[in-house]
VEXVO-828139 format. One line per field, with one value per residue (C-alpha): residue number from 1; x, y, z; residue in one letter. Coordinates in nm, 4 decimals. Layout:
resi c(NUM, ...)
u c(X, ...)
v c(Y, ...)
w c(Z, ...)
resn c(A, ...)
END
This chain:
resi c(1, 2, 3, 4, 5, 6, 7, 8, 9, 10, 11, 12, 13, 14, 15, 16, 17, 18, 19, 20, 21, 22, 23, 24, 25, 26, 27, 28, 29, 30, 31, 32, 33, 34, 35, 36, 37, 38, 39, 40, 41, 42, 43, 44, 45, 46, 47, 48, 49, 50, 51, 52, 53, 54, 55, 56, 57, 58, 59, 60, 61, 62, 63, 64, 65, 66, 67, 68, 69, 70, 71, 72, 73, 74, 75, 76, 77, 78, 79, 80, 81, 82, 83, 84, 85, 86, 87, 88, 89, 90, 91, 92, 93, 94, 95, 96, 97, 98, 99, 100, 101, 102, 103, 104, 105, 106, 107, 108, 109, 110, 111)
u c(-4.1856, -3.8728, -3.8300, -3.7934, -4.1491, -3.9202, -3.6685, -3.3228, -3.1186, -2.9245, -3.3214, -3.3523, -3.0038, -3.0600, -3.3889, -3.2765, -2.9110, -2.8119, -2.5591, -2.5726, -2.5086, -2.7296, -3.0302, -2.9257, -2.9510, -3.2591, -3.3899, -3.2255, -3.3989, -3.7648, -3.7364, -3.6340, -3.8442, -4.1318, -4.1312, -4.1635, -4.0073, -3.8963, -3.8891, -3.5590, -3.4101, -3.1550, -2.9194, -2.6298, -2.2899, -2.1006, -2.1879, -2.1656, -2.2154, -2.5427, -2.6028, -2.9545, -3.0619, -3.3538, -3.6558, -3.8829, -4.2007, -4.3499, -4.5060, -4.2365, -3.9984, -4.2310, -4.2054, -3.8064, -3.8296, -4.0806, -3.8337, -3.5034, -3.7017, -3.8008, -3.4899, -3.3744, -3.6278, -3.5872, -3.2602, -3.4039, -3.3924, -3.6001, -3.9184, -3.9003, -3.9216, -4.2068, -4.3735, -4.3641, -4.3587, -4.4995, -4.4296, -4.3430, -4.4809, -4.8049, -4.8763, -4.8481, -5.0755, -5.3556, -5.2565, -5.2701, -5.5994, -5.7606, -5.6753, -5.8643, -6.1182, -6.1825, -6.0919, -6.3880, -6.6168, -6.4975, -6.6074, -6.9342, -7.0016, -6.9143, -7.1655)
v c(1.6080, 1.5440, 1.7315, 1.4240, 1.2191, 1.0137, 0.9686, 0.8703, 0.7518, 1.0841, 1.2340, 1.0662, 1.0639, 1.4510, 1.4242, 1.1889, 1.2816, 0.9394, 0.7641, 0.6032, 0.3251, 0.3033, 0.3899, 0.0789, -0.1408, -0.0341, -0.0662, -0.4522, -0.5212, -0.3967, -0.6271, -0.8918, -0.8876, -0.7249, -0.8602, -0.5334, -0.4603, -0.1095, 0.0084, -0.0913, 0.0301, -0.0582, 0.2790, 0.2628, 0.3604, 0.3356, 0.1922, -0.1446, -0.1579, -0.1400, -0.0266, -0.1124, 0.1986, 0.2382, 0.4834, 0.5741, 0.6771, 0.9611, 0.7378, 0.5290, 0.8617, 0.9150, 0.5909, 0.6104, 0.9187, 0.8090, 0.4668, 0.6934, 0.8506, 0.4966, 0.3992, 0.6910, 0.6588, 0.2478, 0.1780, -0.1464, -0.1813, -0.5259, -0.3942, -0.0459, -0.2073, -0.4207, -0.1830, 0.0974, -0.1550, -0.5017, -0.7946, -1.0730, -1.3323, -1.1758, -1.1066, -1.4347, -1.5114, -1.3143, -1.3819, -1.7866, -1.6854, -1.5363, -1.8130, -2.0783, -1.8337, -1.8107, -2.1879, -2.2260, -2.0211, -2.1848, -2.5348, -2.4186, -2.2736, -2.5728, -2.8078)
w c(4.0382, 3.8412, 3.5102, 3.3161, 3.4297, 3.6772, 3.9317, 3.9376, 4.2229, 4.2799, 4.3334, 4.5802, 4.7251, 4.7346, 4.9045, 5.1796, 5.2206, 5.2213, 4.9768, 4.6340, 4.7657, 5.0581, 4.8030, 4.6263, 4.9353, 5.0149, 4.6270, 4.6587, 5.0250, 4.8711, 4.6204, 4.8278, 5.1078, 4.9360, 4.6186, 4.4690, 4.1216, 4.0021, 3.6243, 3.4732, 3.1171, 2.9365, 2.8904, 2.5953, 2.7895, 2.4619, 2.1012, 2.2370, 2.5957, 2.7701, 3.1404, 3.3490, 3.4882, 3.7381, 3.6940, 4.0182, 4.0095, 4.1695, 4.4573, 4.4614, 4.5513, 4.8320, 4.9565, 4.9839, 5.1748, 5.4368, 5.3976, 5.4744, 5.7979, 5.9161, 5.9333, 6.1027, 6.3446, 6.3956, 6.2940, 6.1655, 5.7758, 5.7090, 5.9309, 5.8047, 5.4460, 5.5326, 5.7104, 5.3944, 5.0947, 5.2594, 5.2946, 5.0714, 5.2318, 5.2683, 4.9145, 4.8387, 5.0841, 4.9688, 4.6011, 4.7011, 4.8799, 4.5891, 4.3148, 4.5380, 4.5836, 4.1913, 4.1585, 4.3655, 4.1905, 3.8399, 4.0202, 4.1420, 3.7269, 3.5915, 3.8261)
resn c(M, A, Y, K, G, Y, Y, E, Y, I, D, I, V, E, A, T, G, K, S, Y, S, A, I, K, K, W, R, I, S, I, E, R, L, S, G, Y, K, F, K, K, V, K, I, H, V, T, R, K, H, V, K, D, H, Y, Q, F, T, E, E, E, F, K, K, F, I, K, L, S, K, R, I, D, E, T, K, K, M, A, E, S, V, I, E, I, W, G, D, L, K, S, A, E, E, R, T, L, K, K, D, V, A, D, L, K, K, F, E, E, N, Q, K)
END
């Protein structure tokens, strides 16, 4: 576990051997393809300038390592992201199905 209770880009870079820009691209692809949102905090760089900074949980850190290995094996980033982080379309479908089921249950209770 990271000594500060969370992981940063540098921790993932060291664990995977990939560049900072590669990890950042992965994060963007994960958010776009799976709909997953990472924790973003604001850090004061100077008195007047604030910068967004990402903090990753241990679970997210392990998934990044798994993603790195999967990309090395398959050379297909999009498929690897969907396999490890899930698919946004599938998640949306599950949410819609749950909402429809809840509405049907609500309707039956109202009768």
